[in-house]
Residue, then its C-alpha position, 0 to 999 in steps of 0.5 A: m118103225l115096227k108097230w104090234s097089232f091088237l087093217a072102197l073097194v066094196f068087197l067084204l070077205a066071210l069066213e064059212m066057218s066048218w072047224s076043220s082043220s084048216p077054214a074056206l073062204a067063201a066064193h064071192h058071188s057078188a060085187t058086194v058082199s060074200s058071205g058064207a052062211r053053213v052052220t057050224t055042226p054040233a059035233a064040229e063046235s064041240a071039237v072046238r070047245a074041246y080045243w080051248t083047255p086051260q092051257r091052251m088058253q093060258s099059252a096063246l100068244s099074243g094076238d098083236q105079233l100077228l102084225h109082222q106079217a101084214k103089208v104096209a105100204a109106208h108111202a102110201p097116197a093119202r087117202t080121206g074116207a067117207a063118214g057114215s050117217q046112220a042114228p046110233t044105235a044104243p047098248h042093250k043092257a042083258v045085266a044089271a046098268q052100273a054107272a059109268a068109268p069115272r073120267i080121271g084124265v089121260a094117264p099112261r096107263a091101264y087101270s084094272l077093272p074088278y070083277p065079276y064085270s057088269f055092264p057095259w064092261s061085260t060087253v069085252g071078252k077074250v078071242f083065241f083062235t088058230d092060226p091054220a098056217t102054223g097050228y100057232n095059238y093066238q089070244c085077242s079082245g073082242t067087244a059084244t055088240t046089239s046087233h040084229n043075231l045077237s050073236t056079232v062080236d067087234t074086234a080088230g081084223h088082224c084077229v080074224a084073218a091074216g092082214g096081206g097073207r088071205r086068210f082066216y082064224s079058225n078054232w075061233v071062241f069067244c070067251a065072256q067073264y074071263y078072269y084067270g080061266c072062261r067061266t061055264g056058259y060063258l064060252w061061245t065059238a063062231r060060225q062065221l068072221w068078216t073083214h075088210y078087202y084091204w085087211y085081207y089082202d092087202g093088210w092096209f091098217a085103215y081098214d084094220y076091222g074084223a067080226a065074229v058071229l058067234n053061235a048060240n051055247s047052252s047059256g043063249y045068244a051071247v048079247n042076251v047074256v052079257g049085253g050088247a055094247g051099242w055101236t055108232y059109225g060118222q063120228s066126230y074124232y074128238q071123243y072121250f075114248y075107255a079103251f077096255g082089252y086084256p092086256a098079256a105082254p108084260p107088264f100084264d098077265g092077260g088075265r084080266l080086264w082092263y082100260c084106259p080111259s082118254s081123250l083124243y091124243a094124235f092123227d096118223r096114217p099108217s096105210p092108204g085110207p082114212t086117217t087112223l085116231g090114238i089116245t093115251c093107253n099103255m096097255t100090251g098086245g092080246s088087248s087088240g080088238g078090244g072097244w073103245l066106248i064112248s057115251i053119245g048124250n047121258t048113255f055110255g057104252y057105244v062102239n068106236g075104235h078098238n084096240d089095233y097097234k102102236y109103235n116100238n118107240d111109244v109104249n103109252h098111246m095106242y091107235s085104230p082104224y076110224y069107225g066110218s062107212d067103210w066098219f058099218a059095212v064089216f060089221n052090218a055084215a056081220q050083223n044081219a049073217 
């Protein structure tokens, strides 16, 4: 079945963001993490901001189209990923808190949110980038996450790098509070992109993890402006999820934030690696990378999954890689960059 998308060896990959015509992959310097730490120059960052005109944002293609470039092993042997164990990090409230959305049960449709977006859904923003191999512009979603550098966005691997194509994307930006346009002070450029070895080299969906490290803008660090979702990993599959994103493919238009409330629907194994998990949700391409938030105790707003892929013959169900130790390795590298 064809999929669209929103993917140890303990190698991780980072992009050294120079924001020139094509990105440069930092050389491996250890068996664990490869990091590109160059800070974007003001001139290069200004060029990226100028590139994203309202017209380019509106015409950007849905990031799910990039999924077809991934290499998927149809008959791969089953593997089990190790679950991590670390105390969850709570959401960071940079704006006035609001009660969690009511648990209205599983439904095969998304629900729109009132604008402006309150915490914690204020942490979910729209992502734009360019594939340097084709020059085409794309859109995804991502979640600003409580992190050491206050600048880490959690998203899908296919929203930062071509799975199996061995290249990162360029002109990468994160826009919070997007509502039919990007507001002044809510656009951040990325200085690093991170993904998992098995996504970058093999395009395996079970490892479709992505993260971006943002430059501060005139408003400051992203997490201090819009808040940061908490994060957790190694949790039970059996959660009640709120999936957030900016679906852009019909019947949606990419202009506003939507969410799907759902309990676990099914397990899946689209590639080697940990079992992925599915929920009931009809959001479409463009919502790729948008966070799945859960509650821990009485606190809502921990990212524990993201919109990743679905099957063409089943539009009402969405899948995410499992957030175990493989996810944490990518996120932790980014939050310490």
